[in-house]
N, C-alpha and C positions, 0 to 999 in steps of 0.2 A: 619739470624733474620726470625721469622717467619713473614707471610704475616700481621697478623693481630696487630701486636706488629707496625709495621712500619705506616699502621692507624689509629691507635689510635696517634701516636706522631702526624701525619698530622694532624688528627682531632685538637687535642688540639692547634695546631698550628693556623688552618683558626680561630677558635672559640675565640681565643686570639685575634686577629684582629677584629674579629666581634663586641666583646666585646668595644673595644678601639672606635669602629665608635659610637655602643649605647652608650656609655659614652658621647662621643662627641657630637651628635645629640641631646639627653636630657637634655643637658647643656641648648640647644640653644634654636629654635622654636619649636620644638616638647616635648607633653606631655612623659609621661611612656606609655603611651599605643600607642601613636603613634610611638614612637621608638620601641618599639616590635612590630607593624605591617609591619613598614619598613622592620622588616627581614624575615617576611612571603611574603608582597608583592613582592620582587624584587627577591626571587628566586622562587616563582610557577612558573613563563612564563621559566624562565632557564631550573628547572628540569624538567617541563611537555614536553620543547620540545626534551631535552637529551632524556629522558626516550622514547618517540615515535621514534627517531632518531635510537635508539637501536634496539627497539626491529620490526621494518624495517630490519635492517643489520641482524640480530639476524634471522629472517624470522618465530618470534613464537609470542605465546602469554602465558604466564604462567598461569594455572591454580589454582585453592583455592582459589580463593576471598567469602570463606565459610562465616559465622556469627560469627567464631574465629577470623578470619583475622580484619574482620570489627570493632568487639568490642575491640582487641587489639588495632589495626591501631589509633583509632579515642579516644580511651581514651588517648592512648600513645601521642599524638595529641596535644589535649586540657591540659595536665599535663606539656607537655613542653612550652606552651604559658604561663600559670600563673605561671612556674620557668622563665622562661625569665623575666615576668613582674615583679619578686620578683626581679631579680636581677639589673634591670635597675633602680628599686626605691632603693636599696642597694645602689649603687655607689653613691647617693646623701649621705649617713650615710655613710661609710668609706674608708678609703685608695683603691685604685685600685688591688695591688696586694692580701691585706687582704680580702675582698671583695670576688674575685675569690677561697680563702682558704677557708673562710667559706662554699662557695656551694658543695667541696671537701667531707665533709659527706655525699656526696652522693654514694661515693664507699660501704662505711658500709650499707648503708639502701640500695644500689642495690645488695646485696648478699643478704640480709633477702628478701628483694621482690622476687627476680628471686629465692629463695627458695620455699616460696608459693606457689604462681603464675605458675612458668613453671617446678621445682623440679630442680633449677640449683645446684649444689653443689662446693665448694671449698676444695680441700685442707687444713690441718691444717699448711701446709710451707704458703701458698697462704693468710690463715686467719691470719697469723703472719706477712708476709709482709705487710696485708691491716690494721692490728692494727697498727702497728709501724707507718703508715699514719694516722692514725686518732689519736693518741699522739702527732704527729707534730701539725694537726689542732686546738690541743686541748692547744696546748703551746702557739701558734700564736695568737689564738682568747683569751687566758688568759689575756696578756699583752699588751693593746694599750695606749701608752699615761693613761688617767689618768682613763679608761673603764677597768672593768675585766668583766670577762666571767660571765654572768648572762642570764638564758633562759627567762626575761622576758625586755634582753635589745631589743630596737627595730632592731638593725641592727643584734644580734643573732638570733632574731624571723626572719626573712629576710631570712637569709644566713640557717639555719635548713631548714623553708621550703623549699625553694627554691633547695636543695640538695633532699631532701623526693621528691618532684614533679620530678625533673632530674630522682631522682631511677623509678619512675611509669612511667614515658615516654620510659626509656631504655630498659627495663624490656616489656612496650606495645610493640615497635618497635621489638625486638626479638623475641617476639610472635607471631608477622605479618609477620615476615618476614618466619618464619618456618613451617608458612602455607599454604607458597606458593609452587606449584611442578615445581620444575628445580632445574638442578644439578649446574646452572648457580648462585654463590653467589652473583655478582655484579647485576646480571638483577634480583635477587631477591631485592635487598636493592634499585637497584634503580625504579621499580616499585613501592614499597611499599613508600618511600620518595616521587616521586611525587603525590600520591594520598592523601598521610598526608597533603603536604606542599599546595597544592590546597584548602584540607579541610581547612586548620590553612588562608589561607589567607582570604578566602572567609568568615568565619566565625568572624575573626577578624573586616573584612570590613564592616561587616554588624552591629556586638558591637560598633564601633565607630562612625556610622552613627546616631546610637540611645543615646549613653552615651557621645559623645566628639564629638556636630558638629565643623568641621571646621578642623578637622584630617587628615581625610584621601586626603584633600587637600593641607595640611603644608607639607604631607609624598610625594606627587608628587611635588612637590617645591622643596623639598629638595633633587629631584633623584641624583644632580650629584655625592651627596657624599650617600645618600644610596643606590645607584645601586650598589655602592661595599659592602656594608652591604649583599645584596641577595647575590653576588658573593660569598664571605667569607662562608657565611651563607648555600650554596649549598656545598661548595668543604667541610667543616664539618662537614655536614649532611651526604654527602654521605661516606663521608669516615667510621664516625661513624654504620651507618647503616650497611658497608659491615661487619666492623669486628663485628657488632652483629650476622649475619650469621654464620660467622666462630667460635667466643669463648663466654664463658659464659659473662653477661654484666659485671659484678663485674670486673671480670682480665680488660677487655677492660678500664672498666674508670680509675681501678688503675696506669694503666698505663699511661692512660690521665693525669693525676697529674705532667707529666711535663708540663700541661698549666700553674702551677706556675710560675715554673722558666721564662716563656715567659712573661707570667702576669709581674712577676719582672721587666724586662727586657720595657715594656711597661710602668711599673709605673714611673719608674728613666728616662729611655729618652722622654720620652712623655709629662707627666705627672708633670713631677719634685717633683716626692714626697721622700721621705726616709722614709725606715725602722729602726726598733731597732735592736741591737742585741739579745734578745728574738724571735724577730718575725725571724731571720736569724736561729736559732737555729731550728724553727719549720718547716720554710723551707728546709732546710739540712735533718729531718728526715724523710720528705716527699718525698723528693728525694731519699733517701735511700729506701725507698718503694717501689718505682718505679722499680731500681733497682732490688729488690730480688724477685718482683711480676714476673717479666720478665725472672728470671733466676729460681727460683725456684719452680713456682706454680706445 
């Protein structure tokens, strides 16, 4: 199995755990902004320490921190903050597993954004696999309880917006890592991740101090649980970033749709939620899409 496939699956597992923690925290003392900030605040010290240790061990500092790097990196970081904010808000609207699946429109959107911004192309077989996953998303989102697919629906809007922002984020991160001059994919990923995560933590702290007084303190008070959000966030982001240095972001996200399966397990085992038969069909199509991307891209 190619390394980027393994990384994408691992990233999806870490991300599911992080979203579980964010949902639990957002249902407690933290606001949507506070739960979003916790993800970056507790990841930043960990990834910064890891980057310093790795660079010292390697005995080199990579080059390539030009304007394109900063443009791609900071734009990707802002898009990820807004996307995470949308996801935390979405958890209050829909079933956990279905909420994650709305976000999975990011795969098709990433293919389009990657083509426009980076010139990344996908094969016809890869496109077919991705579209199969999209059909699964549409089936899943089209029949949940009494709700139907409606672009004016708040949950649908949040999910689609989160997907678009995550697409921009992924392509931005891939663009940033490609600017770094190094033959070591892990070094390029870790260095980019450290810079982006620190900027996200600082930016969100300033925002919350201005707009949501007291939430920074609440995030600190929730540290016993929130620190695990930082650990899982670091694991997921590092896997995503490294995979992006190796492969087209659309393919990485397509394999990462196994997150739907992980979120289904979390939905049933942790939150006691149940899925309908129609939702199960949608999830099955998404699973088939993941397998097809891995085999026929």
